[in-house]
C-alpha positions in Angstrom: -5.5 -35.9 29.5 -1.8 -36.2 30.1 -0.4 -35.7 33.5 1.7 -32.5 34.0 5.0 -34.4 34.2 4.4 -36.0 30.8 3.6 -32.8 28.9 6.1 -31.5 26.3 8.3 -28.5 27.1 6.8 -25.2 26.0 8.0 -23.8 22.7 10.3 -20.8 23.0 11.2 -18.2 20.5 14.2 -16.0 20.4 13.6 -12.5 22.0 14.1 -10.7 18.7 11.3 -12.7 17.0 8.9 -11.9 19.9 9.9 -8.2 19.6 9.1 -8.2 15.8 5.8 -10.0 16.4 4.7 -7.6 19.1 5.7 -4.6 16.9 3.7 -5.9 13.9 0.8 -6.7 16.2 0.7 -3.1 17.6 1.0 -1.7 14.1 -1.8 -3.9 12.9 -4.0 -2.8 15.8 -3.3 0.8 15.1 -4.2 0.7 11.4 -7.3 -1.2 11.9 -8.9 1.3 14.2 -11.9 3.1 12.7 -10.6 6.6 13.0 -7.3 5.8 11.3 -9.0 4.5 8.2 -11.3 7.5 8.2 -8.4 10.0 8.4 -6.5 8.2 5.6 -9.6 8.1 3.4 -10.4 11.8 3.8 -6.8 12.9 3.5 -6.5 11.0 0.2 -9.5 12.6 -1.3 -8.6 16.0 0.0 -5.2 15.7 -1.6 -6.7 14.4 -4.8 -9.1 17.3 -5.2 -6.5 19.9 -4.3 -3.7 18.5 -6.4 -5.5 17.3 -9.6 -6.6 20.8 -10.8 -3.1 22.1 -10.2 -1.6 19.2 -12.1 -4.1 19.6 -15.0 -3.5 23.4 -15.1 0.3 23.1 -15.1 0.2 20.3 -17.7 -2.0 22.4 -20.0 0.2 25.4 -19.5 3.3 23.3 -20.3 1.7 22.1 -23.5 0.8 25.6 -24.5 4.3 26.9 -23.9 5.8 23.9 -25.8 3.5 24.6 -28.7 4.4 28.3 -28.7 8.1 27.7 -28.5 8.4 24.9 -31.0 5.8 25.9 -33.6 6.1 29.7 -33.3 2.7 30.1 -35.0 3.8 28.7 -38.3 1.8 25.6 -39.2 2.8 23.7 -42.3 0.1 22.1 -44.5 -0.3 18.5 -43.5 -3.3 17.3 -45.6 -6.6 18.3 -47.2 -9.0 20.4 -45.2 -12.8 20.1 -45.5 -14.7 23.3 -44.7 -18.5 23.4 -44.7 -20.6 26.5 -44.8 -18.0 28.5 -46.7 -20.3 30.4 -49.1 -20.0 33.5 -46.9 -18.7 34.8 -43.6 -16.1 33.1 -41.5 -16.0 29.8 -43.5 -15.3 31.7 -46.8 -12.5 33.8 -45.1 -11.0 30.6 -43.6 -11.1 28.8 -46.9 -9.4 31.6 -48.7 -6.8 32.1 -46.0 -5.8 28.5 -45.9 -5.7 28.2 -49.6 -3.4 31.2 -49.7 -1.0 29.5 -47.3 -0.8 26.4 -49.5 -3.4 24.1 -47.9 -5.5 21.9 -50.1 -9.1 23.1 -49.3 -12.2 21.2 -50.1 -15.5 23.1 -49.6 -19.1 22.1 -49.3 
């Protein structure tokens, strides 16, 4: 072991570096406490389950309004339509209505 007079001088840091290190150390200690992680976890899932239905509802509403405004209920024929079970009832009425609007209708 070296005698005390032969030991190197202690390393010193500027005071601003020590302040930053102590701030990060305190912040790290705060975020690694058990109750902080629990609060963050439960707040995340609470926010998720409260906001997602609202976002989905508003998105669906926006798409419906966009469809009503742009299309205005008039769909143009875009290709052939295959309708099964059209010998009577709803299928027959649908096939006749679409054929009357210019759609190419194939029936089974």
